Chimera marker file (.cmm) of the C-alpha trace (Angstrom):
<marker_set name="trace">
<marker id="1" x="-0.048" y="-0.216" z="-0.291" r="1" g="1" b="0" radius="0.5"/>
<marker id="2" x="2.943" y="1.805" z="0.895" r="1" g="1" b="0" radius="0.5"/>
<marker id="3" x="4.248" y="2.432" z="-2.984" r="1" g="1" b="0" radius="0.5"/>
<marker id="4" x="0.824" y="2.682" z="-4.490" r="1" g="1" b="0" radius="0.5"/>
<marker id="5" x="0.229" y="5.589" z="-2.228" r="1" g="1" b="0" radius="0.5"/>
<marker id="6" x="3.713" y="7.122" z="-3.017" r="1" g="1" b="0" radius="0.5"/>
<marker id="7" x="3.268" y="6.932" z="-6.611" r="1" g="1" b="0" radius="0.5"/>
<marker id="8" x="-0.149" y="8.359" z="-6.511" r="1" g="1" b="0" radius="0.5"/>
<marker id="9" x="1.081" y="11.371" z="-4.646" r="1" g="1" b="0" radius="0.5"/>
<marker id="10" x="3.972" y="11.600" z="-7.105" r="1" g="1" b="0" radius="0.5"/>
<marker id="11" x="1.786" y="11.672" z="-9.795" r="1" g="1" b="0" radius="0.5"/>
<marker id="12" x="-0.411" y="13.890" z="-8.539" r="1" g="1" b="0" radius="0.5"/>
<marker id="13" x="2.162" y="16.286" z="-7.630" r="1" g="1" b="0" radius="0.5"/>
<marker id="14" x="3.588" y="15.899" z="-11.678" r="1" g="1" b="0" radius="0.5"/>
<marker id="15" x="0.042" y="16.595" z="-12.769" r="1" g="1" b="0" radius="0.5"/>
<marker id="16" x="-0.589" y="19.817" z="-10.391" r="1" g="1" b="0" radius="0.5"/>
<marker id="17" x="3.045" y="20.999" z="-11.252" r="1" g="1" b="0" radius="0.5"/>
<marker id="18" x="2.325" y="20.636" z="-15.249" r="1" g="1" b="0" radius="0.5"/>
<marker id="19" x="-0.928" y="22.544" z="-15.141" r="1" g="1" b="0" radius="0.5"/>
<marker id="20" x="0.840" y="25.135" z="-13.026" r="1" g="1" b="0" radius="0.5"/>
<marker id="21" x="3.814" y="25.832" z="-15.188" r="1" g="1" b="0" radius="0.5"/>
<marker id="22" x="1.389" y="25.564" z="-18.358" r="1" g="1" b="0" radius="0.5"/>
<marker id="23" x="-1.062" y="28.617" z="-16.591" r="1" g="1" b="0" radius="0.5"/>
<marker id="24" x="1.943" y="30.493" z="-15.725" r="1" g="1" b="0" radius="0.5"/>
<marker id="25" x="3.477" y="30.184" z="-19.323" r="1" g="1" b="0" radius="0.5"/>
<marker id="26" x="0.630" y="31.504" z="-20.625" r="1" g="1" b="0" radius="0.5"/>
<marker id="27" x="-0.206" y="34.593" z="-18.412" r="1" g="1" b="0" radius="0.5"/>
<marker id="28" x="3.917" y="35.763" z="-18.200" r="1" g="1" b="0" radius="0.5"/>
<marker id="29" x="4.297" y="38.754" z="-19.759" r="1" g="1" b="0" radius="0.5"/>
<marker id="30" x="6.436" y="38.445" z="-22.815" r="1" g="1" b="0" radius="0.5"/>
<marker id="31" x="8.512" y="41.116" z="-24.194" r="1" g="1" b="0" radius="0.5"/>
<marker id="32" x="7.459" y="43.963" z="-26.186" r="1" g="1" b="0" radius="0.5"/>
<marker id="33" x="9.812" y="45.144" z="-29.140" r="1" g="1" b="0" radius="0.5"/>
<marker id="34" x="11.430" y="47.918" z="-28.679" r="1" g="1" b="0" radius="0.5"/>
<marker id="35" x="9.682" y="49.277" z="-31.357" r="1" g="1" b="0" radius="0.5"/>
<marker id="36" x="7.225" y="49.427" z="-34.009" r="1" g="1" b="0" radius="0.5"/>
<marker id="37" x="9.168" y="47.793" z="-36.477" r="1" g="1" b="0" radius="0.5"/>
<marker id="38" x="11.289" y="45.340" z="-34.837" r="1" g="1" b="0" radius="0.5"/>
<marker id="39" x="10.443" y="41.595" z="-35.520" r="1" g="1" b="0" radius="0.5"/>
<marker id="40" x="8.366" y="42.942" z="-38.115" r="1" g="1" b="0" radius="0.5"/>
<marker id="41" x="8.516" y="41.914" z="-41.804" r="1" g="1" b="0" radius="0.5"/>
<marker id="42" x="10.379" y="43.377" z="-44.413" r="1" g="1" b="0" radius="0.5"/>
<marker id="43" x="7.054" y="44.666" z="-45.975" r="1" g="1" b="0" radius="0.5"/>
<marker id="44" x="6.039" y="46.167" z="-42.318" r="1" g="1" b="0" radius="0.5"/>
<marker id="45" x="9.241" y="47.603" z="-41.803" r="1" g="1" b="0" radius="0.5"/>
<marker id="46" x="9.116" y="49.864" z="-44.947" r="1" g="1" b="0" radius="0.5"/>
<marker id="47" x="5.862" y="51.172" z="-43.956" r="1" g="1" b="0" radius="0.5"/>
<marker id="48" x="6.894" y="52.410" z="-40.817" r="1" g="1" b="0" radius="0.5"/>
<marker id="49" x="9.779" y="53.980" z="-42.445" r="1" g="1" b="0" radius="0.5"/>
<marker id="50" x="7.224" y="55.193" z="-45.385" r="1" g="1" b="0" radius="0.5"/>
<marker id="51" x="4.857" y="56.271" z="-43.592" r="1" g="1" b="0" radius="0.5"/>
<marker id="52" x="7.108" y="58.186" z="-41.013" r="1" g="1" b="0" radius="0.5"/>
<marker id="53" x="8.522" y="59.938" z="-43.676" r="1" g="1" b="0" radius="0.5"/>
<marker id="54" x="5.082" y="60.627" z="-45.621" r="1" g="1" b="0" radius="0.5"/>
<marker id="55" x="3.873" y="62.828" z="-42.263" r="1" g="1" b="0" radius="0.5"/>
<marker id="56" x="2.560" y="65.847" z="-45.319" r="1" g="1" b="0" radius="0.5"/>
<marker id="57" x="0.202" y="63.101" z="-46.434" r="1" g="1" b="0" radius="0.5"/>
<marker id="58" x="-3.309" y="64.981" z="-46.788" r="1" g="1" b="0" radius="0.5"/>
<marker id="59" x="-5.114" y="61.944" z="-45.791" r="1" g="1" b="0" radius="0.5"/>
<marker id="60" x="-4.055" y="58.418" z="-43.947" r="1" g="1" b="0" radius="0.5"/>
<marker id="61" x="-5.618" y="55.335" z="-42.480" r="1" g="1" b="0" radius="0.5"/>
<marker id="62" x="-3.697" y="54.303" z="-39.294" r="1" g="1" b="0" radius="0.5"/>
<marker id="63" x="-4.688" y="50.907" z="-38.032" r="1" g="1" b="0" radius="0.5"/>
<marker id="64" x="-3.982" y="50.051" z="-34.515" r="1" g="1" b="0" radius="0.5"/>
<marker id="65" x="-3.911" y="46.994" z="-32.684" r="1" g="1" b="0" radius="0.5"/>
<marker id="66" x="-4.629" y="47.512" z="-29.086" r="1" g="1" b="0" radius="0.5"/>
<marker id="67" x="-3.798" y="45.346" z="-26.484" r="1" g="1" b="0" radius="0.5"/>
<marker id="68" x="-1.922" y="44.640" z="-22.924" r="1" g="1" b="0" radius="0.5"/>
<marker id="69" x="1.285" y="43.490" z="-21.867" r="1" g="1" b="0" radius="0.5"/>
<marker id="70" x="-0.330" y="40.002" z="-21.356" r="1" g="1" b="0" radius="0.5"/>
<marker id="71" x="-1.202" y="38.083" z="-24.510" r="1" g="1" b="0" radius="0.5"/>
<marker id="72" x="-2.970" y="35.394" z="-25.230" r="1" g="1" b="0" radius="0.5"/>
<marker id="73" x="-3.363" y="33.311" z="-28.207" r="1" g="1" b="0" radius="0.5"/>
<marker id="74" x="-6.516" y="35.096" z="-29.151" r="1" g="1" b="0" radius="0.5"/>
<marker id="75" x="-4.851" y="38.067" z="-28.889" r="1" g="1" b="0" radius="0.5"/>
<marker id="76" x="-1.664" y="36.636" z="-31.170" r="1" g="1" b="0" radius="0.5"/>
<marker id="77" x="-3.925" y="35.510" z="-33.507" r="1" g="1" b="0" radius="0.5"/>
<marker id="78" x="-5.759" y="39.366" z="-34.051" r="1" g="1" b="0" radius="0.5"/>
<marker id="79" x="-2.422" y="40.956" z="-34.252" r="1" g="1" b="0" radius="0.5"/>
<marker id="80" x="-1.276" y="38.027" z="-37.054" r="1" g="1" b="0" radius="0.5"/>
<marker id="81" x="-4.590" y="38.035" z="-39.333" r="1" g="1" b="0" radius="0.5"/>
<marker id="82" x="-4.732" y="41.799" z="-38.878" r="1" g="1" b="0" radius="0.5"/>
<marker id="83" x="-1.214" y="42.376" z="-39.782" r="1" g="1" b="0" radius="0.5"/>
<marker id="84" x="-1.684" y="39.415" z="-42.788" r="1" g="1" b="0" radius="0.5"/>
<marker id="85" x="-4.755" y="41.343" z="-44.333" r="1" g="1" b="0" radius="0.5"/>
<marker id="86" x="-3.063" y="44.535" z="-44.435" r="1" g="1" b="0" radius="0.5"/>
<marker id="87" x="-0.026" y="43.339" z="-46.495" r="1" g="1" b="0" radius="0.5"/>
<marker id="88" x="-2.343" y="40.822" z="-48.448" r="1" g="1" b="0" radius="0.5"/>
<marker id="89" x="-4.701" y="43.855" z="-49.790" r="1" g="1" b="0" radius="0.5"/>
<marker id="90" x="-2.627" y="46.877" z="-48.888" r="1" g="1" b="0" radius="0.5"/>
<marker id="91" x="1.137" y="46.534" z="-49.710" r="1" g="1" b="0" radius="0.5"/>
<marker id="92" x="0.999" y="49.620" z="-51.920" r="1" g="1" b="0" radius="0.5"/>
<marker id="93" x="-1.083" y="51.992" z="-49.159" r="1" g="1" b="0" radius="0.5"/>
<marker id="94" x="1.725" y="50.880" z="-46.881" r="1" g="1" b="0" radius="0.5"/>
<marker id="95" x="4.594" y="51.670" z="-48.474" r="1" g="1" b="0" radius="0.5"/>
<marker id="96" x="3.230" y="54.796" z="-49.619" r="1" g="1" b="0" radius="0.5"/>
<marker id="97" x="2.517" y="55.907" z="-46.079" r="1" g="1" b="0" radius="0.5"/>
<marker id="98" x="-1.387" y="56.017" z="-46.971" r="1" g="1" b="0" radius="0.5"/>
<marker id="99" x="-2.072" y="53.127" z="-44.609" r="1" g="1" b="0" radius="0.5"/>
<marker id="100" x="0.115" y="52.491" z="-41.777" r="1" g="1" b="0" radius="0.5"/>
<marker id="101" x="0.062" y="49.819" z="-39.073" r="1" g="1" b="0" radius="0.5"/>
<marker id="102" x="0.823" y="50.197" z="-35.629" r="1" g="1" b="0" radius="0.5"/>
<marker id="103" x="0.964" y="48.038" z="-32.293" r="1" g="1" b="0" radius="0.5"/>
<marker id="104" x="-0.063" y="50.029" z="-28.910" r="1" g="1" b="0" radius="0.5"/>
<marker id="105" x="0.155" y="48.605" z="-24.825" r="1" g="1" b="0" radius="0.5"/>
<marker id="106" x="-1.905" y="50.612" z="-23.332" r="1" g="1" b="0" radius="0.5"/>
<marker id="107" x="-0.544" y="49.383" z="-20.692" r="1" g="1" b="0" radius="0.5"/>
<marker id="108" x="3.159" y="50.907" z="-21.039" r="1" g="1" b="0" radius="0.5"/>
<marker id="109" x="3.174" y="54.502" z="-19.364" r="1" g="1" b="0" radius="0.5"/>
<marker id="110" x="1.906" y="57.432" z="-21.474" r="1" g="1" b="0" radius="0.5"/>
<marker id="111" x="-0.769" y="54.718" z="-23.630" r="1" g="1" b="0" radius="0.5"/>
<marker id="112" x="-3.312" y="55.201" z="-21.009" r="1" g="1" b="0" radius="0.5"/>
<marker id="113" x="-5.020" y="57.993" z="-23.155" r="1" g="1" b="0" radius="0.5"/>
<marker id="114" x="-6.043" y="55.543" z="-26.148" r="1" g="1" b="0" radius="0.5"/>
<marker id="115" x="-8.609" y="53.519" z="-23.607" r="1" g="1" b="0" radius="0.5"/>
<marker id="116" x="-10.387" y="56.691" z="-22.614" r="1" g="1" b="0" radius="0.5"/>
<marker id="117" x="-9.556" y="58.201" z="-26.686" r="1" g="1" b="0" radius="0.5"/>
<marker id="118" x="-11.182" y="55.375" z="-27.882" r="1" g="1" b="0" radius="0.5"/>
<marker id="119" x="-13.653" y="53.807" z="-25.645" r="1" g="1" b="0" radius="0.5"/>
<marker id="120" x="-11.481" y="50.541" z="-25.509" r="1" g="1" b="0" radius="0.5"/>
<marker id="121" x="-12.991" y="47.689" z="-22.627" r="1" g="1" b="0" radius="0.5"/>
<marker id="122" x="-10.614" y="45.043" z="-24.271" r="1" g="1" b="0" radius="0.5"/>
<marker id="123" x="-7.950" y="44.158" z="-26.760" r="1" g="1" b="0" radius="0.5"/>
<marker id="124" x="-8.866" y="46.117" z="-29.786" r="1" g="1" b="0" radius="0.5"/>
<marker id="125" x="-8.221" y="46.720" z="-33.709" r="1" g="1" b="0" radius="0.5"/>
<marker id="126" x="-9.645" y="50.808" z="-34.472" r="1" g="1" b="0" radius="0.5"/>
<marker id="127" x="-9.084" y="52.342" z="-37.658" r="1" g="1" b="0" radius="0.5"/>
<marker id="128" x="-8.453" y="56.100" z="-37.433" r="1" g="1" b="0" radius="0.5"/>
<marker id="129" x="-8.425" y="58.219" z="-40.320" r="1" g="1" b="0" radius="0.5"/>
<marker id="130" x="-6.267" y="61.490" z="-40.406" r="1" g="1" b="0" radius="0.5"/>
<marker id="131" x="-6.445" y="64.763" z="-42.575" r="1" g="1" b="0" radius="0.5"/>
<marker id="132" x="-4.395" y="67.502" z="-42.868" r="1" g="1" b="0" radius="0.5"/>
<marker id="133" x="-2.248" y="65.966" z="-39.814" r="1" g="1" b="0" radius="0.5"/>
<marker id="134" x="-5.648" y="65.995" z="-37.478" r="1" g="1" b="0" radius="0.5"/>
<marker id="135" x="-7.974" y="62.977" z="-36.536" r="1" g="1" b="0" radius="0.5"/>
<marker id="136" x="-11.326" y="62.895" z="-39.125" r="1" g="1" b="0" radius="0.5"/>
<marker id="137" x="-13.024" y="59.702" z="-37.493" r="1" g="1" b="0" radius="0.5"/>
<marker id="138" x="-12.341" y="56.421" z="-36.041" r="1" g="1" b="0" radius="0.5"/>
<marker id="139" x="-14.057" y="52.859" z="-36.086" r="1" g="1" b="0" radius="0.5"/>
<marker id="140" x="-13.619" y="50.350" z="-33.306" r="1" g="1" b="0" radius="0.5"/>
<marker id="141" x="-13.362" y="46.886" z="-35.317" r="1" g="1" b="0" radius="0.5"/>
<marker id="142" x="-15.658" y="45.363" z="-32.634" r="1" g="1" b="0" radius="0.5"/>
<marker id="143" x="-16.690" y="41.962" z="-34.981" r="1" g="1" b="0" radius="0.5"/>
<marker id="144" x="-13.036" y="40.747" z="-34.708" r="1" g="1" b="0" radius="0.5"/>
<marker id="145" x="-14.070" y="38.694" z="-31.449" r="1" g="1" b="0" radius="0.5"/>
<marker id="146" x="-16.562" y="36.952" z="-33.326" r="1" g="1" b="0" radius="0.5"/>
<marker id="147" x="-14.846" y="36.507" z="-36.647" r="1" g="1" b="0" radius="0.5"/>
<marker id="148" x="-11.410" y="35.414" z="-34.896" r="1" g="1" b="0" radius="0.5"/>
<marker id="149" x="-11.999" y="31.749" z="-35.545" r="1" g="1" b="0" radius="0.5"/>
<marker id="150" x="-12.281" y="32.293" z="-39.062" r="1" g="1" b="0" radius="0.5"/>
<marker id="151" x="-9.442" y="33.577" z="-40.556" r="1" g="1" b="0" radius="0.5"/>
<marker id="152" x="-11.169" y="34.429" z="-44.259" r="1" g="1" b="0" radius="0.5"/>
<marker id="153" x="-14.523" y="36.259" z="-42.868" r="1" g="1" b="0" radius="0.5"/>
<marker id="154" x="-12.211" y="38.095" z="-40.454" r="1" g="1" b="0" radius="0.5"/>
<marker id="155" x="-9.466" y="39.062" z="-43.330" r="1" g="1" b="0" radius="0.5"/>
<marker id="156" x="-12.312" y="40.209" z="-45.474" r="1" g="1" b="0" radius="0.5"/>
<marker id="157" x="-13.542" y="42.266" z="-42.643" r="1" g="1" b="0" radius="0.5"/>
<marker id="158" x="-10.386" y="43.897" z="-41.693" r="1" g="1" b="0" radius="0.5"/>
<marker id="159" x="-9.731" y="44.587" z="-45.831" r="1" g="1" b="0" radius="0.5"/>
<marker id="160" x="-13.610" y="46.205" z="-46.174" r="1" g="1" b="0" radius="0.5"/>
<marker id="161" x="-13.424" y="48.015" z="-43.286" r="1" g="1" b="0" radius="0.5"/>
<marker id="162" x="-9.367" y="49.700" z="-44.154" r="1" g="1" b="0" radius="0.5"/>
<marker id="163" x="-10.547" y="50.016" z="-48.108" r="1" g="1" b="0" radius="0.5"/>
<marker id="164" x="-13.992" y="51.663" z="-46.659" r="1" g="1" b="0" radius="0.5"/>
<marker id="165" x="-11.367" y="54.260" z="-44.945" r="1" g="1" b="0" radius="0.5"/>
<marker id="166" x="-8.811" y="54.692" z="-47.359" r="1" g="1" b="0" radius="0.5"/>
<marker id="167" x="-11.373" y="55.498" z="-50.408" r="1" g="1" b="0" radius="0.5"/>
<marker id="168" x="-14.170" y="57.436" z="-49.068" r="1" g="1" b="0" radius="0.5"/>
<marker id="169" x="-15.389" y="59.807" z="-46.226" r="1" g="1" b="0" radius="0.5"/>
<marker id="170" x="-17.634" y="56.653" z="-44.445" r="1" g="1" b="0" radius="0.5"/>
<marker id="171" x="-14.588" y="56.729" z="-41.822" r="1" g="1" b="0" radius="0.5"/>
<marker id="172" x="-15.528" y="60.183" z="-40.493" r="1" g="1" b="0" radius="0.5"/>
<marker id="173" x="-17.093" y="60.530" z="-37.447" r="1" g="1" b="0" radius="0.5"/>
<marker id="174" x="-17.649" y="57.110" z="-36.375" r="1" g="1" b="0" radius="0.5"/>
<marker id="175" x="-17.040" y="57.740" z="-33.002" r="1" g="1" b="0" radius="0.5"/>
<link id1="1" id2="2" r="1" g="1" b="0" radius="0.2"/>
<link id1="2" id2="3" r="1" g="1" b="0" radius="0.2"/>
<link id1="3" id2="4" r="1" g="1" b="0" radius="0.2"/>
<link id1="4" id2="5" r="1" g="1" b="0" radius="0.2"/>
<link id1="5" id2="6" r="1" g="1" b="0" radius="0.2"/>
<link id1="6" id2="7" r="1" g="1" b="0" radius="0.2"/>
<link id1="7" id2="8" r="1" g="1" b="0" radius="0.2"/>
<link id1="8" id2="9" r="1" g="1" b="0" radius="0.2"/>
<link id1="9" id2="10" r="1" g="1" b="0" radius="0.2"/>
<link id1="10" id2="11" r="1" g="1" b="0" radius="0.2"/>
<link id1="11" id2="12" r="1" g="1" b="0" radius="0.2"/>
<link id1="12" id2="13" r="1" g="1" b="0" radius="0.2"/>
<link id1="13" id2="14" r="1" g="1" b="0" radius="0.2"/>
<link id1="14" id2="15" r="1" g="1" b="0" radius="0.2"/>
<link id1="15" id2="16" r="1" g="1" b="0" radius="0.2"/>
<link id1="16" id2="17" r="1" g="1" b="0" radius="0.2"/>
<link id1="17" id2="18" r="1" g="1" b="0" radius="0.2"/>
<link id1="18" id2="19" r="1" g="1" b="0" radius="0.2"/>
<link id1="19" id2="20" r="1" g="1" b="0" radius="0.2"/>
<link id1="20" id2="21" r="1" g="1" b="0" radius="0.2"/>
<link id1="21" id2="22" r="1" g="1" b="0" radius="0.2"/>
<link id1="22" id2="23" r="1" g="1" b="0" radius="0.2"/>
<link id1="23" id2="24" r="1" g="1" b="0" radius="0.2"/>
<link id1="24" id2="25" r="1" g="1" b="0" radius="0.2"/>
<link id1="25" id2="26" r="1" g="1" b="0" radius="0.2"/>
<link id1="26" id2="27" r="1" g="1" b="0" radius="0.2"/>
<link id1="27" id2="28" r="1" g="1" b="0" radius="0.2"/>
<link id1="28" id2="29" r="1" g="1" b="0" radius="0.2"/>
<link id1="29" id2="30" r="1" g="1" b="0" radius="0.2"/>
<link id1="30" id2="31" r="1" g="1" b="0" radius="0.2"/>
<link id1="31" id2="32" r="1" g="1" b="0" radius="0.2"/>
<link id1="32" id2="33" r="1" g="1" b="0" radius="0.2"/>
<link id1="33" id2="34" r="1" g="1" b="0" radius="0.2"/>
<link id1="34" id2="35" r="1" g="1" b="0" radius="0.2"/>
<link id1="35" id2="36" r="1" g="1" b="0" radius="0.2"/>
<link id1="36" id2="37" r="1" g="1" b="0" radius="0.2"/>
<link id1="37" id2="38" r="1" g="1" b="0" radius="0.2"/>
<link id1="38" id2="39" r="1" g="1" b="0" radius="0.2"/>
<link id1="39" id2="40" r="1" g="1" b="0" radius="0.2"/>
<link id1="40" id2="41" r="1" g="1" b="0" radius="0.2"/>
<link id1="41" id2="42" r="1" g="1" b="0" radius="0.2"/>
<link id1="42" id2="43" r="1" g="1" b="0" radius="0.2"/>
<link id1="43" id2="44" r="1" g="1" b="0" radius="0.2"/>
<link id1="44" id2="45" r="1" g="1" b="0" radius="0.2"/>
<link id1="45" id2="46" r="1" g="1" b="0" radius="0.2"/>
<link id1="46" id2="47" r="1" g="1" b="0" radius="0.2"/>
<link id1="47" id2="48" r="1" g="1" b="0" radius="0.2"/>
<link id1="48" id2="49" r="1" g="1" b="0" radius="0.2"/>
<link id1="49" id2="50" r="1" g="1" b="0" radius="0.2"/>
<link id1="50" id2="51" r="1" g="1" b="0" radius="0.2"/>
<link id1="51" id2="52" r="1" g="1" b="0" radius="0.2"/>
<link id1="52" id2="53" r="1" g="1" b="0" radius="0.2"/>
<link id1="53" id2="54" r="1" g="1" b="0" radius="0.2"/>
<link id1="54" id2="55" r="1" g="1" b="0" radius="0.2"/>
<link id1="55" id2="56" r="1" g="1" b="0" radius="0.2"/>
<link id1="56" id2="57" r="1" g="1" b="0" radius="0.2"/>
<link id1="57" id2="58" r="1" g="1" b="0" radius="0.2"/>
<link id1="58" id2="59" r="1" g="1" b="0" radius="0.2"/>
<link id1="59" id2="60" r="1" g="1" b="0" radius="0.2"/>
<link id1="60" id2="61" r="1" g="1" b="0" radius="0.2"/>
<link id1="61" id2="62" r="1" g="1" b="0" radius="0.2"/>
<link id1="62" id2="63" r="1" g="1" b="0" radius="0.2"/>
<link id1="63" id2="64" r="1" g="1" b="0" radius="0.2"/>
<link id1="64" id2="65" r="1" g="1" b="0" radius="0.2"/>
<link id1="65" id2="66" r="1" g="1" b="0" radius="0.2"/>
<link id1="66" id2="67" r="1" g="1" b="0" radius="0.2"/>
<link id1="67" id2="68" r="1" g="1" b="0" radius="0.2"/>
<link id1="68" id2="69" r="1" g="1" b="0" radius="0.2"/>
<link id1="69" id2="70" r="1" g="1" b="0" radius="0.2"/>
<link id1="70" id2="71" r="1" g="1" b="0" radius="0.2"/>
<link id1="71" id2="72" r="1" g="1" b="0" radius="0.2"/>
<link id1="72" id2="73" r="1" g="1" b="0" radius="0.2"/>
<link id1="73" id2="74" r="1" g="1" b="0" radius="0.2"/>
<link id1="74" id2="75" r="1" g="1" b="0" radius="0.2"/>
<link id1="75" id2="76" r="1" g="1" b="0" radius="0.2"/>
<link id1="76" id2="77" r="1" g="1" b="0" radius="0.2"/>
<link id1="77" id2="78" r="1" g="1" b="0" radius="0.2"/>
<link id1="78" id2="79" r="1" g="1" b="0" radius="0.2"/>
<link id1="79" id2="80" r="1" g="1" b="0" radius="0.2"/>
<link id1="80" id2="81" r="1" g="1" b="0" radius="0.2"/>
<link id1="81" id2="82" r="1" g="1" b="0" radius="0.2"/>
<link id1="82" id2="83" r="1" g="1" b="0" radius="0.2"/>
<link id1="83" id2="84" r="1" g="1" b="0" radius="0.2"/>
<link id1="84" id2="85" r="1" g="1" b="0" radius="0.2"/>
<link id1="85" id2="86" r="1" g="1" b="0" radius="0.2"/>
<link id1="86" id2="87" r="1" g="1" b="0" radius="0.2"/>
<link id1="87" id2="88" r="1" g="1" b="0" radius="0.2"/>
<link id1="88" id2="89" r="1" g="1" b="0" radius="0.2"/>
<link id1="89" id2="90" r="1" g="1" b="0" radius="0.2"/>
<link id1="90" id2="91" r="1" g="1" b="0" radius="0.2"/>
<link id1="91" id2="92" r="1" g="1" b="0" radius="0.2"/>
<link id1="92" id2="93" r="1" g="1" b="0" radius="0.2"/>
<link id1="93" id2="94" r="1" g="1" b="0" radius="0.2"/>
<link id1="94" id2="95" r="1" g="1" b="0" radius="0.2"/>
<link id1="95" id2="96" r="1" g="1" b="0" radius="0.2"/>
<link id1="96" id2="97" r="1" g="1" b="0" radius="0.2"/>
<link id1="97" id2="98" r="1" g="1" b="0" radius="0.2"/>
<link id1="98" id2="99" r="1" g="1" b="0" radius="0.2"/>
<link id1="99" id2="100" r="1" g="1" b="0" radius="0.2"/>
<link id1="100" id2="101" r="1" g="1" b="0" radius="0.2"/>
<link id1="101" id2="102" r="1" g="1" b="0" radius="0.2"/>
<link id1="102" id2="103" r="1" g="1" b="0" radius="0.2"/>
<link id1="103" id2="104" r="1" g="1" b="0" radius="0.2"/>
<link id1="104" id2="105" r="1" g="1" b="0" radius="0.2"/>
<link id1="105" id2="106" r="1" g="1" b="0" radius="0.2"/>
<link id1="106" id2="107" r="1" g="1" b="0" radius="0.2"/>
<link id1="107" id2="108" r="1" g="1" b="0" radius="0.2"/>
<link id1="108" id2="109" r="1" g="1" b="0" radius="0.2"/>
<link id1="109" id2="110" r="1" g="1" b="0" radius="0.2"/>
<link id1="110" id2="111" r="1" g="1" b="0" radius="0.2"/>
<link id1="111" id2="112" r="1" g="1" b="0" radius="0.2"/>
<link id1="112" id2="113" r="1" g="1" b="0" radius="0.2"/>
<link id1="113" id2="114" r="1" g="1" b="0" radius="0.2"/>
<link id1="114" id2="115" r="1" g="1" b="0" radius="0.2"/>
<link id1="115" id2="116" r="1" g="1" b="0" radius="0.2"/>
<link id1="116" id2="117" r="1" g="1" b="0" radius="0.2"/>
<link id1="117" id2="118" r="1" g="1" b="0" radius="0.2"/>
<link id1="118" id2="119" r="1" g="1" b="0" radius="0.2"/>
<link id1="119" id2="120" r="1" g="1" b="0" radius="0.2"/>
<link id1="120" id2="121" r="1" g="1" b="0" radius="0.2"/>
<link id1="121" id2="122" r="1" g="1" b="0" radius="0.2"/>
<link id1="122" id2="123" r="1" g="1" b="0" radius="0.2"/>
<link id1="123" id2="124" r="1" g="1" b="0" radius="0.2"/>
<link id1="124" id2="125" r="1" g="1" b="0" radius="0.2"/>
<link id1="125" id2="126" r="1" g="1" b="0" radius="0.2"/>
<link id1="126" id2="127" r="1" g="1" b="0" radius="0.2"/>
<link id1="127" id2="128" r="1" g="1" b="0" radius="0.2"/>
<link id1="128" id2="129" r="1" g="1" b="0" radius="0.2"/>
<link id1="129" id2="130" r="1" g="1" b="0" radius="0.2"/>
<link id1="130" id2="131" r="1" g="1" b="0" radius="0.2"/>
<link id1="131" id2="132" r="1" g="1" b="0" radius="0.2"/>
<link id1="132" id2="133" r="1" g="1" b="0" radius="0.2"/>
<link id1="133" id2="134" r="1" g="1" b="0" radius="0.2"/>
<link id1="134" id2="135" r="1" g="1" b="0" radius="0.2"/>
<link id1="135" id2="136" r="1" g="1" b="0" radius="0.2"/>
<link id1="136" id2="137" r="1" g="1" b="0" radius="0.2"/>
<link id1="137" id2="138" r="1" g="1" b="0" radius="0.2"/>
<link id1="138" id2="139" r="1" g="1" b="0" radius="0.2"/>
<link id1="139" id2="140" r="1" g="1" b="0" radius="0.2"/>
<link id1="140" id2="141" r="1" g="1" b="0" radius="0.2"/>
<link id1="141" id2="142" r="1" g="1" b="0" radius="0.2"/>
<link id1="142" id2="143" r="1" g="1" b="0" radius="0.2"/>
<link id1="143" id2="144" r="1" g="1" b="0" radius="0.2"/>
<link id1="144" id2="145" r="1" g="1" b="0" radius="0.2"/>
<link id1="145" id2="146" r="1" g="1" b="0" radius="0.2"/>
<link id1="146" id2="147" r="1" g="1" b="0" radius="0.2"/>
<link id1="147" id2="148" r="1" g="1" b="0" radius="0.2"/>
<link id1="148" id2="149" r="1" g="1" b="0" radius="0.2"/>
<link id1="149" id2="150" r="1" g="1" b="0" radius="0.2"/>
<link id1="150" id2="151" r="1" g="1" b="0" radius="0.2"/>
<link id1="151" id2="152" r="1" g="1" b="0" radius="0.2"/>
<link id1="152" id2="153" r="1" g="1" b="0" radius="0.2"/>
<link id1="153" id2="154" r="1" g="1" b="0" radius="0.2"/>
<link id1="154" id2="155" r="1" g="1" b="0" radius="0.2"/>
<link id1="155" id2="156" r="1" g="1" b="0" radius="0.2"/>
<link id1="156" id2="157" r="1" g="1" b="0" radius="0.2"/>
<link id1="157" id2="158" r="1" g="1" b="0" radius="0.2"/>
<link id1="158" id2="159" r="1" g="1" b="0" radius="0.2"/>
<link id1="159" id2="160" r="1" g="1" b="0" radius="0.2"/>
<link id1="160" id2="161" r="1" g="1" b="0" radius="0.2"/>
<link id1="161" id2="162" r="1" g="1" b="0" radius="0.2"/>
<link id1="162" id2="163" r="1" g="1" b="0" radius="0.2"/>
<link id1="163" id2="164" r="1" g="1" b="0" radius="0.2"/>
<link id1="164" id2="165" r="1" g="1" b="0" radius="0.2"/>
<link id1="165" id2="166" r="1" g="1" b="0" radius="0.2"/>
<link id1="166" id2="167" r="1" g="1" b="0" radius="0.2"/>
<link id1="167" id2="168" r="1" g="1" b="0" radius="0.2"/>
<link id1="168" id2="169" r="1" g="1" b="0" radius="0.2"/>
<link id1="169" id2="170" r="1" g="1" b="0" radius="0.2"/>
<link id1="170" id2="171" r="1" g="1" b="0" radius="0.2"/>
<link id1="171" id2="172" r="1" g="1" b="0" radius="0.2"/>
<link id1="172" id2="173" r="1" g="1" b="0" radius="0.2"/>
<link id1="173" id2="174" r="1" g="1" b="0" radius="0.2"/>
<link id1="174" id2="175" r="1" g="1" b="0" radius="0.2"/>
</marker_set>
């Protein structure tokens, strides 16, 4: 009986420590890139540089991904799907600065204002249109939560909303 009890306790301790490790690994904050372009694909690196040099552009659309320090698999999916949607449909706009991609950790000092500015309550993708350097309108893409498990629909949703802001005034005053 003693051996059976010891083996049972050992297995329970192993199972418990494995679950605790998995949970702590998932919740552990991961380091953020030092700059927006760090670790980004080559086309995004160029788009950030191009968009910075295109500040004089009369009209520009910025796609923000707002997240916290701890990021779950769903949060990472928001980032990768949105970036893929932008790169696939708007490579020219990213390169010439009419479209810009920005990831923002709202928990970092100085970024707290975004929560109030865009009425954020969770991880979000927000499209902001600027004209002559001033914000002309914005839209929080709330449907990402329903579409995150349906990649083709997610990509289409992002592309349609960005296209609406780039090609028309439909992004105005959506706040």
